N, C-alpha and C positions, 0 to 999 in steps of 0.2 A: 453450460457451466454457470452455476449460480454465483452471486456476489461472495457468499461465504467460502465457496471452493476457490475462487480467485484470490480472496483475501488470505485464505490458509496457505495457498501456494506462495504468495508474496511474503507472508509472515515467516514461513519456513526459510525462505531465501534471505531475508533481511534480519531475522531474529528480533523482531519488534516485541515489545511487552506492554502490558497495561493499557492505558488510555489511548495510546497511539494506534492500537489495533482497531478500536472502535471508530476512530477518525478515518482510518484506512478503509474500513468497510463502507462508511458513508461515501467516501470518494469513489469507491468501486461501484456502488449502487448508481451514482450519477453517470458513470461511464456506461454501465450496462443499459440504463434507460436510453441513453443517447445512441448506443449501438443498435438496440432493438428498433428504435425509431428509424435509424438509417437503413437497417435491413428491410423493414417494411416498406420504406419509401423507394429504395433502390435495390430490389431483389436480384437484379442481374449482376450487381457488384459483389454479392455475398461471397462467391467463390474466390475472388481475387484478393480479399482482405482477411487477414487472420487477426481478429480483434483481440483475442486473449493475449497474444504476444505483444501487440501494440499497447494494450492497457497495462500489462505488467511492466513493459519497458518505460512507459511514460510515468508510471507511478513509482517504480522501484527506486530510481535515482534520488528523488527528493526525500523519500521515506528512509532510505539508507542514511542520508545526511541527518535527518531528524533523530534516528536511532543512535547514531554516533554522538550527536550533541547531548542527547539525554544520558547516555552512558558516561560521557565525560563529566556532565554536571553532577550525576549521582556519585561518581568516584571522587570528585572534588569535595562534595558535601560530606562524604564518609571520612575523607582525610581530615577535613576541618573539625569534624566531630571528635575524631580520635585525638587530635592535637589538644582540644579543649579538655578532654578527660585526662 
């Protein structure tokens, strides 16, 4: 699975938009590089660890929080703009 596929999966599940998606892809690339190094170094452990689920789980929670904060900030900015008009 490529970083883009993992990112797409996480994006679908968290409904991220805009710049957060690119930050997420960078984070996933780091994870995939680490996991490919681990698989090369410890091939006997490969069957015991499901990296995609681990990556998604470790990334999903903080990114869901970022998405919530961004949506709240955008909603607040929209309300303030409407009040000024």
